[in-house]
Structures are given as C-alpha cells and as structure tokens.
Backbone bond lengths (Angstrom), bond angles and torsions (degrees), N, CA, C in turn:
res aa  C-N    CA-C-N  psi(-1)  N-CA   C-N-CA  omega(-1)  CA-C   N-CA-C  phi
1 X - - - 1.450 - - 1.532 107.95 -
2 X 1.344 115.62 138.04 1.456 119.87 178.82 1.535 109.92 -75.52
3 X 1.319 114.85 166.37 1.471 120.93 179.96 1.528 109.44 -64.88
4 X 1.318 116.59 128.81 1.461 121.97 -178.50 1.514 110.11 -97.97
5 X 1.310 115.21 146.60 1.451 121.99 174.91 1.514 108.22 -115.06
6 X 1.308 116.29 125.89 1.457 121.69 179.26 1.510 109.13 -105.56
7 X 1.309 119.40 150.24 1.461 126.94 5.21 1.526 112.03 -80.27
8 X 1.333 114.11 158.08 1.462 123.06 173.83 1.524 106.34 -110.20
9 X 1.313 116.75 130.71 1.462 122.06 177.20 1.519 108.26 -105.54
10 X 1.322 116.28 131.55 1.456 119.98 179.33 1.514 109.73 -152.36
11 X 1.302 115.18 170.89 1.461 121.09 176.47 1.510 108.32 -136.81
12 X 1.311 115.65 158.36 1.454 119.71 175.52 1.523 106.91 -83.86
13 X 1.323 116.40 145.67 1.459 119.40 177.85 1.518 109.46 -52.62
14 X 1.311 116.72 134.11 1.460 121.04 -177.60 1.507 112.62 98.65
15 X 1.340 117.40 -16.24 1.449 122.15 173.92 1.516 116.10 75.77
16 X 1.343 119.06 16.70 1.462 120.59 -179.41 1.517 112.44 -71.41
17 X 1.328 117.38 -22.91 1.462 122.13 179.44 1.517 109.51 -145.83
18 X 1.337 114.84 147.74 1.445 121.57 170.18 1.526 107.65 -121.69
19 X 1.319 116.26 152.95 1.462 120.82 -171.04 1.516 111.55 -134.36
20 X 1.337 115.26 149.01 1.453 122.87 163.71 1.525 104.94 -115.86
21 X 1.307 116.24 118.72 1.462 120.80 174.72 1.527 105.49 -95.56
22 X 1.315 115.56 110.83 1.468 121.73 -175.33 1.526 112.22 -81.72
23 X 1.329 115.91 -32.00 1.466 121.89 -176.95 1.528 107.35 -164.10
24 X 1.330 118.37 175.08 1.469 119.45 177.49 1.533 113.95 -63.05
25 X 1.329 117.70 -6.91 1.460 119.00 -178.65 1.527 113.79 -128.56
26 X 1.329 118.22 9.01 1.469 119.20 -176.54 1.529 111.05 -147.37
27 X 1.338 115.07 135.42 1.456 120.27 174.95 1.518 110.30 -145.34
28 X 1.331 114.26 163.15 1.457 122.11 171.60 1.522 106.40 -124.64
29 X 1.328 115.57 127.29 1.461 121.88 177.67 1.524 108.44 -106.16
30 X 1.314 115.59 138.08 1.456 122.48 172.13 1.517 105.99 -115.05
31 X 1.337 115.61 104.75 1.460 122.27 -176.05 1.519 109.10 -91.43
32 X 1.331 114.84 125.25 1.458 119.85 179.62 1.532 109.57 -76.03
33 X 1.327 114.54 124.25 1.470 121.78 175.65 1.516 105.75 -128.30
34 X 1.306 116.20 104.82 1.459 120.52 -173.46 1.518 108.74 65.86
35 X 1.312 116.92 -124.84 1.464 120.59 179.85 1.528 112.21 -99.31
36 X 1.311 117.95 6.27 1.469 123.09 -177.10 1.535 110.71 -116.32
37 X 1.331 115.44 169.52 1.457 121.67 174.72 1.520 109.63 -117.93
38 X 1.323 115.91 142.53 1.455 122.48 171.75 1.531 107.03 -109.76
39 X 1.318 116.43 132.84 1.460 121.66 -175.56 1.522 111.19 -94.04
40 X 1.352 115.55 133.00 1.458 122.46 177.04 1.532 107.54 -130.57
41 X 1.321 116.75 131.24 1.465 120.91 176.81 1.522 108.54 -106.95
42 X 1.327 115.37 141.61 1.461 121.05 179.15 1.522 109.15 -132.22
43 X 1.316 115.51 125.86 1.458 122.36 169.25 1.522 105.04 -112.99
44 X 1.319 116.22 113.19 1.467 121.38 -174.62 1.519 110.42 -70.85
45 X 1.320 114.74 115.97 1.467 120.49 -179.90 1.519 112.26 -115.79
46 X 1.322 116.44 -21.20 1.462 119.98 -178.24 1.527 108.58 -119.66
47 X 1.322 115.84 160.69 1.455 121.79 -173.46 1.540 113.68 -54.85
48 X 1.342 120.46 -46.06 1.471 118.20 -179.95 1.532 113.10 -59.98
49 X 1.321 117.30 -35.91 1.468 119.97 177.39 1.526 110.98 -68.86
50 X 1.330 117.09 -41.86 1.466 120.22 177.90 1.520 110.71 -64.53
51 X 1.342 116.27 -39.23 1.469 119.86 177.55 1.523 111.21 -63.52
52 X 1.343 117.03 -41.63 1.460 120.61 178.61 1.523 110.07 -60.65
53 X 1.324 117.53 -47.84 1.461 120.64 179.31 1.525 111.35 -60.76
54 X 1.321 117.81 -41.78 1.461 120.64 177.94 1.527 110.52 -62.26
55 X 1.333 117.15 -43.77 1.472 120.68 178.11 1.532 110.55 -60.84
56 X 1.324 116.96 -39.51 1.462 120.73 179.73 1.537 110.31 -67.55
57 X 1.313 117.21 -42.94 1.460 121.16 178.90 1.526 110.43 -62.39
58 X 1.329 116.30 -40.97 1.472 121.39 179.50 1.530 112.22 -80.23
59 X 1.342 117.46 -7.95 1.468 123.30 -175.96 1.528 110.31 53.09
60 X 1.318 115.70 51.80 1.456 122.92 -178.17 1.525 110.81 -55.24
61 X 1.321 115.80 127.63 1.464 123.61 178.78 1.531 112.34 55.48
62 X 1.321 116.59 25.75 1.475 123.23 178.53 1.524 112.69 55.51
63 X 1.328 116.66 35.36 1.477 121.55 179.48 1.516 113.19 -79.81
64 X 1.345 117.37 -26.32 1.462 122.39 -175.64 1.523 109.07 -125.96
65 X 1.327 117.83 73.33 1.470 118.93 -179.82 1.520 111.92 -61.99
66 X 1.319 115.82 144.88 1.457 122.01 178.54 1.533 110.17 -70.60
67 X 1.307 115.20 146.51 1.457 121.35 171.36 1.522 106.74 -130.00
68 X 1.300 116.50 160.43 1.460 119.36 -179.87 1.530 109.81 -78.53
69 X 1.310 115.23 161.43 1.457 119.90 175.97 1.534 110.19 -60.59
70 X 1.322 116.36 -36.98 1.465 121.45 178.59 1.518 110.82 -62.12
71 X 1.342 117.05 -46.59 1.475 120.35 178.39 1.520 111.09 -62.83
72 X 1.323 116.08 -40.92 1.457 121.00 178.53 1.523 110.65 -58.45
73 X 1.324 116.19 -51.64 1.467 120.94 -178.82 1.519 111.77 -64.19
74 X 1.325 116.75 -36.10 1.464 120.44 178.91 1.530 110.81 -64.11
75 X 1.320 116.99 -43.35 1.467 119.85 178.27 1.520 111.57 -62.12
76 X 1.326 117.47 -41.87 1.464 120.04 178.21 1.529 110.59 -65.87
77 X 1.309 117.63 -41.05 1.448 121.62 -179.29 1.530 111.03 -64.58
78 X 1.327 116.76 -40.96 1.474 120.55 177.98 1.527 110.69 -62.38
79 X 1.299 117.45 -34.60 1.463 121.06 -179.70 1.530 111.60 -70.91
80 X 1.320 117.79 -24.37 1.463 121.00 179.94 1.528 112.31 -77.58
81 X 1.324 116.71 -18.35 1.477 119.84 -177.16 1.505 112.21 -80.89
C-alpha cells in the first residue's frame, strides 16, 4: 500500500453519507437525513470497525469514492441553508 495522507474525504455510493477519515482508526460520518446532515463519530476499537475503515480507505469495490475537500465542504454548507 502506498503512503496515505489524511484526512481522506469520501462518500458512499448514492450520496446518503459523506465521510472524513481522520486516520486508520477514526472517522466522522455526516449522514444525510432529508436536507440536513447528522454527524456520527467512530473510533474503531473492534475488528469489524477496523475492517470497515480499511475497506473505506482502500475504496473496496468502489463503494466509497473519493471527493475533494471543497466538494465535502460545499455539501455541508448546502445542508446548513
């Protein structure tokens, strides 16, 4: 695996959630509910959580495409209006 630079910004296919991956063991999810986002923080402490974060970092099966920091911030800003 090549050297990773954090944070990584990504979204789930379909756009229901956007994520900031802070490190191999920590992320923040912004789940779209209607026109707003709900924030969820995850610190991976158990194997399934660590596996999920690894899959997201690797973009397994292209489920979590990368987005730019600008796109990420724009989506959050639009939800605040």
